[in-house]
Every structure is written in C-alpha cells, then in structure tokens.
C-alpha positions in Angstrom: 89.8 124.5 96.6 89.3 121.3 94.8 87.6 121.4 91.4 84.1 120.1 92.1 83.5 119.6 88.4 85.1 116.2 88.9 82.2 115.0 90.9 80.9 112.0 88.9 84.2 111.5 87.1 85.3 107.9 86.5 88.8 107.7 87.9 89.7 104.1 86.9 88.4 100.9 85.6 90.2 97.6 85.8 89.5 93.9 85.8 91.3 91.3 87.9 90.9 87.7 89.0 90.6 86.8 92.7 93.5 84.4 93.3 93.4 81.9 96.1 97.0 82.5 97.1 96.4 86.2 97.7 93.3 85.4 99.8 95.4 83.0 102.0 98.1 85.7 102.4 95.5 88.3 103.3 93.8 86.0 105.8 97.1 85.3 107.5 98.2 89.0 107.5 94.9 90.1 109.0 94.8 87.3 111.6 91.7 85.7 110.2 91.0 82.7 112.4 88.2 81.2 110.4 89.8 78.5 108.2 87.2 78.8 105.5 89.2 81.9 104.2 92.4 79.9 103.8 91.6 76.2 103.5 89.5 75.0 100.6 88.3 71.9 102.5 87.1 74.1 105.4 85.4 76.4 102.9 83.6 73.5 101.2 82.6 72.1 104.6 81.0 75.6 105.3 79.0 75.3 102.2 81.2 77.3 99.8 82.4 76.0 96.5 85.6 78.1 96.7 87.5 80.3 99.2 85.2 83.2 100.2 86.7 86.8 100.1 87.2 88.3 103.5 85.3 91.5 104.2 88.0 94.2 103.4 89.9 92.2 100.8 88.2 94.0 97.9 89.6 97.3 98.9 93.1 95.7 98.9 92.5 94.0 95.6 91.5 97.4 94.1 94.6 99.1 95.4 97.0 96.4 94.4 95.6 95.9 90.9 94.6 99.4 89.9 96.6 100.7 87.0 97.2 103.9 89.0 96.4 103.9 92.7 97.2 107.7 92.8 94.7 108.6 90.0 92.3 110.6 92.3 95.2 112.5 93.9 96.7 113.3 90.5 93.4 114.4 88.9 92.6 116.7 91.7 96.2 117.9 92.2 96.3 116.8 95.9 99.6 116.6 97.7 99.8 113.2 99.4 101.4 114.9 102.5 98.1 116.8 103.0 95.7 113.8 103.2 94.1 111.8 105.9 92.0 108.7 105.7 88.5 109.7 106.9 86.2 106.8 106.4 85.5 103.6 104.4 82.4 101.4 104.1 81.2 98.4 102.2 77.9 97.2 100.8 78.0 93.6 99.7 75.3 92.4 97.3 76.6 88.8 97.4 79.6 86.8 98.5 82.6 86.9 96.3 84.9 83.9 95.9 88.4 82.9 94.7 88.6 82.4 90.9 86.1 85.1 90.1 86.8 87.8 87.5 85.9 91.2 89.0 85.8 94.7 87.4 86.4 97.7 89.7 85.1 101.1 88.6 86.0 104.0 90.7 84.2 107.4 90.6 84.2 110.5 92.6 80.8 110.9 94.2 81.2 114.1 96.2 83.7 116.8 97.1 82.8 119.2 100.0 84.5 121.3 102.6 84.3 122.1 106.3 85.8 124.7 108.6 85.7 127.4 105.9 87.6 125.3 103.4 90.4 124.3 105.8 89.3 120.7 105.3 88.1 119.3 102.0 86.6 115.9 101.7 86.7 113.6 98.6 84.2 110.8 98.5 84.9 107.9 96.1 82.7 104.9 95.3 84.0 101.7 93.7 81.5 99.5 92.0 82.6 95.9 91.9 80.9 93.8 89.2 81.4 90.2 88.2 82.0 88.7 84.8 78.3 88.9 84.0 78.2 92.6 84.9 76.2 92.0 88.0 77.0 94.3 91.0 78.8 92.2 93.7 79.8 95.0 96.0 80.1 98.8 96.4 83.0 100.2 98.4 83.1 103.8 99.7 86.1 105.8 100.9 86.5 109.3 102.0 89.8 111.2 102.3 90.4 114.6 103.9 92.7 117.2 102.4 94.1 119.6 105.0 94.8 123.2 103.8 
C-alpha cells in the first residue's frame, strides 16, 4: 500500500518561460489547425498580443521542464511498469501566452484504493502561477498503480 502520509506533499516546483518555438512545434505535432497558435500575425489578428498556449501544452511544459519528472514515482516507491494513466483535467483561470514566465508547483492531493487494494490511485494537482504569483491554471492528473 502506498504511504498516504504523502497526501499534501509538494513534489516539485520549477519556473520556466513559454517559448514561441516550442509552442509552434507543439501545435504542429498535435495537428492544431488554428494558425493563431503558430503564426504571430494570425494571433494578433485574433486579438492576442502573443501566441496563445494550446489547451494541453502546460502539461507538456511541466513534464519537459520539471527537474525530476519521476519525482512522484520515486517518493512513493512506484515501479513504472505497474502504472496506468487514469485521468487528467484542466482548469484555466486565464489564457497563457508565449513569453510568460510560469511557475509549476506539483502536489499529491489524494491517494486511495479500489478492489481491495489491487488498484491504488494517486491524484496530483499542478498549480501554474505567473510572474506576479497569480494563478493561471490548475492541472490534475491521476495515475493507477496495479498490484
């Protein structure tokens, strides 16, 4: 059984800048057809001062720039061969744009089990704040550990 005393633990905290080139690559890789995500002229014509961040890019930015993407697994002693991706969700408090400095703080918000402990669930929340400390987005992800 996973140690539930880790509920509430901050797993990581890091700061990164949203780079336009990474946004363009992400838009291309995900087949984003709206040019405002890759073309600054189109973004400005749509009323944005800079390239907007596509919906799931913040998860990718967190994974790419986290000092240790495996921190949750290591803290809880989880074998990567035993996990499944269960769920992810997003709450955006405002749009995020290229050039912004963002801080990602990841914490474990819940650990629970089902099927008599055969499946354990780890719920993480990532708070994304801007350079002024204002909350820009909250990302949630749940992974399943199979025993």
